C-alpha positions in Angstrom: -199.2 8.4 102.8 -198.7 5.2 104.8 -200.4 4.3 108.1 -197.5 5.5 110.3 -197.6 9.0 108.7 -201.4 9.1 109.2 -201.1 8.4 112.9 -198.4 11.0 113.3 -200.5 13.6 111.5 -203.6 12.8 113.6 -201.6 13.0 116.8 -199.8 16.2 115.9 -203.1 17.8 114.7 -204.7 16.9 118.0 -201.8 18.4 120.0 -201.7 21.5 117.7 -205.4 22.1 118.3 -204.7 22.1 122.0 -201.7 24.5 121.5 -203.9 26.8 119.3 -206.6 27.1 121.9 -204.0 27.8 124.6 -202.3 30.5 122.7 -205.7 32.0 121.7 -206.7 32.1 125.3 -203.5 33.9 126.1 -204.0 36.2 123.1 -207.4 37.3 124.4 -205.7 39.1 127.3 -204.3 41.7 124.9 -206.8 44.5 124.6 -206.1 47.4 122.4 -208.3 50.4 122.0 -207.3 51.0 118.4 -209.4 48.7 116.2 -207.0 48.9 113.2 -204.0 47.8 115.3 -206.0 45.1 116.9 -207.2 43.8 113.5 -203.6 43.6 112.2 -202.4 41.8 115.4 -205.2 39.3 115.0 -204.3 38.8 111.3 -200.7 38.2 112.2 -201.7 35.8 114.9 -203.9 33.8 112.4 -201.2 33.8 109.7 -198.6 32.7 112.2 -200.6 29.7 113.3 -201.6 28.8 109.8 -198.0 28.8 108.6 -196.8 27.0 111.7 -199.4 24.2 111.2 -198.6 23.9 107.5 -194.9 23.8 108.3 -195.6 20.9 110.7 -197.6 19.1 108.0 -194.9 19.7 105.5 -192.3 18.1 107.7 -194.5 15.1 108.4 -196.2 14.3 105.0 -195.0 16.9 102.5 -198.0 19.3 103.2 -200.9 17.0 102.3 -204.0 18.3 104.0 -206.9 15.8 104.3 -210.3 16.2 106.0 -209.4 14.1 109.0 -206.4 16.4 109.8 -208.9 19.3 110.1 -211.3 17.2 112.2 -208.6 16.2 114.7 -207.3 19.8 114.9 -210.9 20.9 115.9 -211.2 17.9 118.3 -207.9 18.9 119.9 -209.0 22.5 120.3 -212.4 21.3 121.8 -210.7 18.8 124.1 -208.4 21.5 125.5 -211.2 24.0 125.9 -213.5 21.4 127.6 -211.0 19.9 130.0 -208.4 22.7 130.7 -210.3 25.9 130.2 -213.7 25.1 131.7 -214.9 28.4 133.1 -217.5 27.0 135.3 -217.2 28.1 138.9 -218.0 25.4 141.5 
């Protein structure tokens, strides 16, 4: 993988981390009383995001997953939570 592909993967992992936290935040508004249905909806949510992220990686670098991809995915999610979804009331 050349340097340009690495920068693309890092950038898209960071953006996807922000996208994941945003959709997770929206997903938390869904409250179902039936725990079995809720479990399957959460499972589908996780499978959808996993497959979408892998599809993104496959289009960029043929699906190679390195440690820094996961790190920037987590940093992107943390960045989004910290700056956009800060729940502190001033």
